[in-house]
N, C-alpha and C positions, 0 to 999 in steps of 0.2 A: 387339248385340242391342237390341231396342226397350226404352227405359226404361219403368218402370211409370208410368202416368198418376198424377201426384201429387195430383190433386183428386178428391174424392168427388162424387156426383151434384149436390149443392147448391153445389159449387165452393169448399167451405171446409175440410172435414176431410180429412186424408190418407187414402189408400186403406188403409193399415195399420189405421186406426181403423175404416174401413168393414168390413174383413174381420172384425174383432173383433165388430162388431155384426151384420152380415148373413151372413158366411161361416163363423161359428163352427159347428163340427160338420158342415160341408159338404165333401163330396168330389166332384170332377168326374171324369167319365169320357169319353174320346174314343176312338173306334175308327178305327184307321188300317189301310187295306187296301193290300196290294201287288198288282201284276199289270199286265199290258199294257193292260187296258181302263180303268185309272184315268182319271177325268175324261173319259169317252167323248164328252160333248157338246162338248168342245174338240178333237174329232178332226181338224179342219183343221190344227191345230198338229202339228209333229213329235212323235212319241211321247216322246222324251227330254225335250223342253221341257214337255210335259204333266205328266210325272212330276215334273220339278223344280218346276214351279209348284204341284203338289199338296203337295209337301214343304214349300216355303217358306210356303204358306198354313197348313199344320198347325203349323209352328214359330211363326208369328205368333199363331195362335189360342192355343196353349199358353202363350206368354209373357203373354198377357192373362189367362188363367185362374189361373196360379200365384199372383199377388199377391192374388187375390180369394177364394180358398178355402183350406181347411186342407191338402188333399192332392189330387194329380192322378194318375190312373191312365190309361194308354194300353193298350188291348187290340189286339194285332196279331199277325200271323203272319210279320212281317218279321224275319229273323235279323239280329243286330247292331244292332237299333234302339236299344237302351239306350246304346250307345257313340256313335251318331250324335246322339242327343238331348243327351248330355253335351257333345259338341263344339259343339253349338248353344246352350250355356248353360242347358240344361234338365236338369241332373244330378239335381234333386230329383224329377223325374217318374219314376214307377215303371211299368215295362212289365209287363203281364200277358200271358203267352203265350196265344194263342187255341187252346185245347185242343179245342174243338168247332166247327170251321169250319162255320157255318150261316147266314151273313149278318150284316148290320149290327146288327139288333135283338138277335140272340143274343149277339153280341160285347158289346153294351152291358149286357146282363143279366149276363154274366160279370164285367164291370167293377163293376157294382153289387154283386154278391155279394162281391167282394174288398174294396170299400170298407166295406161293412157288417161284414164279418169283422174289418176293421181298426178298428172302433169308430166310424165316421162315421155320424151319425144322419140325414143328409140327402144326397141324391144329385142332382147336376146332370149330365145327359147333354147333350153339346154336339157339333155337327157340327165337322169339322176344316177347314172352308174359309171361315173368317171372318177374312180378312187385315187388316181395318180394326178389329177388335174392341179395345175399351178395357176395362181392369179396372173403371173406374167404372160402365160399362154392365152388367157382370156383377153388380156390387153392387146396381144398380137392379133387375135381374131377381130376384135372390135376396130382396130386401126386399119386393117386390110379390108374390112367389110364396107367401109365408107357409109354414105347416107342411104343407099338403096337396100335391096334384099340380097343376101348372100348366105351360103350354107357351107358347113364344114363336113365333108365326108368322113366316115369313120375309118378305122384302120384297114378294113376290107375294101373300101371304096363303094360298098353297096348301100350301107346305111348312112345316117346323118347323126352327128352328135350335137351340132349347134346350128341355129338359124337366126339370122339377124335381119331386122327390118326397121328403117328409119323414116322420118317424115310422115306423110299421110298414107303411105303404101301399107296395106294390111300385111300381117305376118304370113297368113295363108300357109299354115304348117301341113306337111304331108309325111309325118314321121310314121315309122313301122314299115316292115317289108322293104322293098327296093326304094327306099325314100330318097336316096341321092339322085336317082334318075327322075323321080317324081318332082323333086325340088328344081332340078335342072329344067325339066319340061315346063314348069310353072314360071320360068323366067328368072329364077334366082341365079346369082353368080357363084360358081364353085370356087372355094378358097383352096387353091392348090398351094403347095410349098413355095412355088415360084412367086405366086401373088402375095403370099404371106411374108416372103423374104427369109424364112427360116422354117425348120421342121418343128411341129408341135405334137409329138407322139402322145404325150399325156392327155391332150385334148381330143385325140382321135380314138384312144383306147377305151371304148366302153366294154363292159364285161357281161357276157352271156353264158360263158362256159368256164370250167376250171382252167383250161388252157389260156383263155383270155385273162383270167385272174393272175396266172403265173407271169404273163407278159406285163401286166400292170405292175406287179410286184417288182419286176426288173427295172421299171421306170422310177420306182419309189412311191409307195402307198402313203396316203394320209394316215394320221395316227389312229383314227377310229377303225378302219379296216385292218390296219396292221395288227391290232390286238387279237385277231382271229387266226393269225398265221404263226406257225412254229418258227421261231427265229433261226433255228438250225437248218431246217430243210426249205423254208420259204413256202411251205404248203399249209393248207388249212389244218388246224389241229383236229383232234378226234372229238366228235360230239358225244355228249353224255348228259343224262339228267342226274343231278346230284341232290342230296338232302342234307341240309345243314345240321350240325350236331351242337351240343351245348358246350363245346370246348371254348376256353377263353385264351386270350393272348393277342399279340399284334395282328396275326393272320387268323382268319376263320378256318374252320375245319368242316368237312362234309364227307359223305359216303356215297358211292355210286350204287346203282341198282344191283351190281354184282358184289357189293360189299367191300369194295376197295376204298380205303381212306385217302382223301385228297386234301390238298391245301388250297385255301382261298386267299391269296394275297390281297391286301386292301386295294391296290391299284388295279385289280382285275374285276372289281365289282362295278357294274355299269348302272347308269340311270338312277343314281342315288340310293342304292340298295342298303347302305349302312343306316341304322344298325341291323345286323342280321338277327333273325329269331330262330331258335332251335326248331327243327322240323320243317323248315322252309324248303320247298322244292324249286330248284333253279335249273335253267338250261345252262350248259357250260361247254367250253372248248378246252380240251386238255392236251398237255404234253407230258407223258408219264403220269405222275401223281400230282402234278401242279396244274392249277386252273389258269389259263391265259385270260379268259373272259367269262363272266357269268352274268346272266340277266333273267328277269322274270318271264 
């Protein structure tokens, strides 16, 4: 799992100290949706790879949020999500079942209600596709947001990646579409680089396209998403379905649908796949005949 960034925005204080200063009383909420249309703008990619990419980006986003705030809640309709998060090293993240499926903003309002019921006085709503996000950048956003409502525009200036609300003022999320303008019209303060006192490109770089992913990779991806990229080219590896064989040894063996034998390094197996069984069909990302990542 990605280690917490040990430096604060000024490069001196540990993130734990920054959380005490900027994240005190703050809870973060992320809405994670299931479904075949996830990341639809990445439609040229195989659906299984799109879903996996959405998952790894969410994992990296959550790993950046956890050290920066007091609590993290994920609102989702995905069964078994809590167990998956725990296997990804996110056991402290609490899953809030989506009881009123009505879109992203309603899910965020449900998470806000849970956080406030749990005694958190400030809420940070965050998108789940910030694979380059660092805890120090979350601290910068929280420090600049102050006690009122404030939003962080995305890299294009059209969307929003984060919305913060403190005190008794409701979160009032307006994510999706031209959300930056919608949040501005609702009275939230825009968090410009000038107001932040520094640039936070990792916190603005959400990923909707392969070009966006390339930009995020240039900023430094979290370890979950990095497993899907070819270290040489920095691009997504080739997707394939592979079937495990009965070969023994430190690394597993499998064969693609085209009959090509490939290697399954132990560190490429996701979500607790060990031990492998012969004849198991897995989704995989390959570089040549080596599997970068494999999952059910």
